[in-house]
N, C-alpha and C positions, 0 to 999 in steps of 0.2 A: 707266614704273614699274619700279622695281628688283625683280629676281627673285632667287631663291636661286642661279640660274646665275651671275649677276653677282658674288654674294658668293663662290661657289666659285672662280670665275676669279681674283679678286683675292687670295683666301686660298691659292690653289694646292692645293685639296683637292677631293674629289669632291662631287657634289650631295648624295649620301646622308649624307656626313659633316656638311655644313651643316644638313641636315634634322634629324639627331640632335642637333646642338648647340643649334639653335633650340628644340627640344622638351625640352631638359634631360636627354637620355639619358646613361646611364653608359657607353655604348659609345665615347664621345669623352673624351680626357684633359682635365683642367682647363685645361691650357695651350692646347690647340687650341680648346677651347670658348671661352675668354676672347678669343682672337684673332678667332674668327669673330663673336662677339657685338659686339666693338669695330668690326669692319668693317661689320656690319649697321647699327650706330648711325651710323657715318660716312656710309653711303650712304642714310640715312633709309629703311631697309627697313620696309615695312608688311606684315605677314602677310596672306595671302589667306584671309579668314574662311570664305568658301564652300568653298574647297578643304580647309581644315582640318576643317570640319564633315563633309564627305564622307568624309575619311580616318578621323576619330575617331568618326564617327557620333554626335556630340553638338555642341551649340552653346552650352550653358549658358544658354539663353534659354527662358523659358516664355511662351506666348501665352494671353491671356484674350480671348475673343470675346464682344462685347456687341451686342445688337440696335441700341442707340444709346447715346449718352453722357449723355442728359438724365436729370435726376432726382437727388435728394439721396442716394438709397440707394447709388449707384455710387461716390461719393467714399470713404465709409467702407469699402466692400467692397474697393476697389482698394488702400486704405491697408493693410488687413490682409494682402492678397496680397503687396504689395511688401515689407513688413516681413519676412515669412518668406523670400521669395525672396532678398533681399539677405543675410540671415543665413546662408543655405545656399549662397551663392556663385552664385546665379542672377540674371539680369536678367529684367525683365518687359516684354513688348510688349502694348499694348492695341489690339485690332483690331475693325473693324466693316465689314460689307458682304461680298457673295459673292466678290469678287475676292480677299479676304484668305484664303479657305478653302484656297488652294493652299499656304499656308505649312506645313500639316501634311503632305500627301503629298510635297512637295519637301524635307521635313526641315529647314526653316529654323529650326524650333523643336524642342525635345526633347519637348514635350507641351503639351496645351491644356486650359484651363478654359472650359467652354461655358455661356454664359448668352445664347443667341442663337437666335432663332426661325428665322433663315435657313438654319441647318443642319437637314436632315431627319434623323430617327433612322436611316434606312437608310444615309445618307451616313456618319454617325458609326460605325455598326457595320462598314461597309466599311473605314474607316480602322483600327478596332480589330483587324479580321482581318489587317491588314497590320502589326500589332505597334506601332501608334501608341498612346501613353499619353494617356488622356483622363479628366477629371473633369467630370461634368455637374451643373449646379445647377438645371436647368429641365426635367428629364424623368427617367423611370425606364427604364434600359436594363440588360439582363443580359448581361455579357461580362467575361471575366477582365481585359481591358485597360481597362475602364471602371469608375470609382468614382463613386458618387452621394453628394453632399453637399447634401441637400435641406432647405429650410425647411419647418417643420411647418405648412403652410398650413391643413390641415384642423383642427388643434387651435386655431389662431388664429381662424379663421372661426367655429368652434363657440363659443369664448369670447365673441366679439363679439355673435353673434346671441342666445345664451342670456342675455347681459347685458341686451340690449334687452327680451327677453321677461320676464325677472325684474323689470325696472323697471315692468312692467305695460303696455307698449305693445301695441296691438291692430292697428295698421296700420304695416307696415314696408316701406320701399322698399329695394331692393338695387341699387346701381350697379356693374355688372360691369366687368371689364377687356376688352382687345381680344380679338377672336376668335382662337382658337389659342393664347392665353397659358396656359402650364402653371399658373402661379400662380392665374390667374382661374378656370380649370377646377376646380382642386383646392378652392379656397375656395367655389365655388358648390356643389360636391358636399356640403360640410359644411353650408352654408346649407339645402339641400334636406332633409337629414336632420333638422335642427332643426325646419324647417317641418312636416315630416310628424308630429312629436310635438306641435306646438303647434296644435291644431285650431281654436282660437278666434281665431287671428291671421290677418289678411289680408296676403299677401305680394305685392309688385309689383316686377317686375324691369325695370330700365332699362339699356339698352346703354351702356357707357362705353368709355373708351380709356386709362385710367391717366394722363390728363393733366388739368390744371386745366380745360381747355375742356370735358371730359367732365362734370365736376362742375357747371359753369355751365349746361350744357344740361339736366342732370338737375334742377337747381334750378328752371329755367323750367317744366318739366312739373309738378313738385311744387307750385309756387305756383299754377299754373292749376287744379290739382285739389284744392287745399286746402279742407277743410271743418271740420277740427279737428286737434288735435295728432297728429303722425306722427313716426316714427323713420326714420332713414336709415343704412344700412350701406354706406359707400363702400369698395370693395375695395382702395383704397390712399389714402394721405393726400393725395396731389396732387389727386385728385378731391374729397376732402373739403374741402380748402382752397378750391378753385374754387367749390364749392357754398356754403360759408359766406360767401364774398365776395359772391356774387350775392344770397343771402338778406339780407345786410346792407343792400342797396339797396331793400328792401321794408319793410313795416310788421310783418313777422314776426320773431321773435327766436329765435336758436339757444339751445337748452337750455330753452326755454319752449314755443314752438309747434312747432318742428322740432328734433328730437333727433338728433345726428349722432355716429357713430363711424367711425374710419378704420382703416388698417392700415399699419404700418411705423415709426411713432413717429419721423418725421424731425425734425430740429432745429427747424424753423420752428413745429411744432405746440406746442412748449413755451412759445412767446411769444404764442399766440393768446388772445384774450379773447372768450368763455369758453374755457378750456383744452380742447383737443380730446381726447376719449376715443379710444384707439387700441390697437393691438396692437404690443407691443415685442419686439425680439430684437436680438442683437448683430450688426450688419452687419460690423464689424471681425473678429469671431470667425469669421463665415461665410467671409470671404475668406481669413483666415489658415489655417483648417482645409482649405479647398480646395487651397491651395498646398502645405500639408504632405502631404496625401494624394497629390497628383500627384508630388511629389518622391520619395515612398516607392515608388510603383509604378514610377517610372522606374528606381529602384535595385533593383527586383526584390523588394521587401518585400511581404508579404501585408498587406492592409488590409481593413477592414470598412466597409460603407456607414455614413454618418453623417447625423444629423438635427439641425437647429438648432431649439432649443426656444423657445417664445414665452410671453409673459405679457400679462395685461390691464392697461392703464393707464386708470384711471377719470378722467373729466374733467367739468367743469361743462357741457359741450356735450350731456350726456345727463342728463335729470332724470326724475322719476317720470311715468308715463303717466297724468296727470290731465287733466281737461278744462280747456282754457284758452280764453278768449274774446278775439278780436281784431276790432277794427272795421276793415273794409276800405273804402277810399275808392272 
């Protein structure tokens, strides 16, 4: 591999002069700089990115860390991040798994957006203490080098559960997310607050996993226990879709016998029949705002924590809580 020593030797100049020329420094005359750049092209010189990063303390690369890549939410989220990064002269690397964590302490990236349960909060605070710049989407952390861009989970779950109560439903199942999920924990806190106010409603919690399979398993329990119309709040749309698919294999009907609402408003829900009621927010805006905030704190600008607001999308999957009769075979 060609080095700057090779260029210096052929150009008859010092290594430092070559370094100045390659980095566009005014310390080198235009004539000498042109000569050095021509020789570099001739020798097919490729700059050592790692060495340049160590010297300049920047890579112009941001990292986004995800627990996994599955799910429709991530595509729009990453699209918003990439759009802002590219406009600001940054590239984006998407990472998953504990081995990728070293990219922060080894300064392979200039900063990180975290939506990844495999990072402990203590680990992130340690990195922040070492002056690494971080934006978190999945927890609340108080540190000058950490910015929070959080989805308003509590408001969304409140909208969903109050909607079911207002429709007159007296038995409501709640299908949770995986243990340790920040989104699931925050949404369940809101559910419990609504439950405390709705004294005449029976609430039943079913452990889920934010996957279609979790909704399918919940559907099996609900069908076994079915004695009359019930409502179901799935804490994400993936599970709601799995639940609806399994219910479609029975003699029960969504929106009549079983009333379902999800959370996320992923694209597939818009084509379901009946249309799934859900909680909407802009995934693209969430990602774009996360990148904007990270670039600002890297530049030393002061930023405030941000929250992504949500709205209720009504759908035919939720009807009035009236008595329906179904003949079971």
